[in-house]
C-alpha positions in Angstrom: -8.8 32.4 14.9 -6.3 33.8 16.8 -6.5 31.6 19.6 -5.8 28.7 17.6 -2.9 30.0 16.1 -1.8 30.9 19.4 -2.0 27.4 20.6 -0.4 26.2 18.0 2.6 28.4 18.5 2.8 27.7 21.9 3.1 23.7 21.5 5.4 24.5 18.1 7.6 26.6 20.7 7.6 23.9 23.5 8.1 21.3 21.1 10.9 23.1 19.5 12.7 23.6 22.6 12.4 20.0 23.6 14.0 18.9 20.4 16.9 21.4 20.6 17.4 19.8 24.1 17.7 16.5 22.6 20.5 17.4 20.3 24.3 16.1 20.9 26.2 19.0 22.0 29.9 18.4 23.3 28.6 16.2 26.0 26.7 13.7 23.9 23.1 15.2 25.0 20.1 13.2 25.4 19.9 12.0 21.7 22.4 9.4 22.3 20.2 7.7 25.0 18.1 7.2 22.2 20.1 5.8 19.6 23.1 4.5 21.4 26.8 5.5 21.0 27.4 2.2 20.3 24.7 1.6 17.5 21.5 0.7 19.1 18.2 -1.3 17.7 17.0 1.7 15.8 19.6 2.1 13.2 22.3 3.7 15.4 22.9 7.1 16.1 23.1 8.4 12.6 19.8 7.4 11.7 18.5 9.0 15.2 20.4 12.4 14.7 19.0 12.6 11.2 15.5 12.3 12.0 16.0 14.4 14.9 17.4 17.3 12.6 14.6 16.9 10.3 12.0 17.0 13.0 13.9 20.2 14.3 13.5 22.1 11.2 10.0 21.1 10.6 8.7 22.5 14.1 11.4 25.7 13.6 9.5 26.5 10.0 6.2 25.7 11.8 6.9 28.0 14.5 8.4 30.8 11.9 5.2 30.6 9.8 2.7 30.8 12.6 4.4 33.5 14.4 4.4 35.6 11.0 0.6 35.0 10.7 0.0 35.7 14.5 1.9 39.1 13.8 -0.6 40.1 11.0 -3.7 39.0 12.5 -3.0 41.3 15.6 
């Protein structure tokens, strides 16, 4: 049981790291590649940023919950 939570925690941590790196910072970030600065075929950079924010929050909450559960199991 602990190994399942540990695997989920590692996957969430790696996914969260990737999603944070995709966010745009001062220099535009990698998310502009997927949404385009001039409005792409995927609904523009606003929709991409909004979905990226939602996915990042979901991964962060899942990572937090799984880490707390692991703390109680160990």
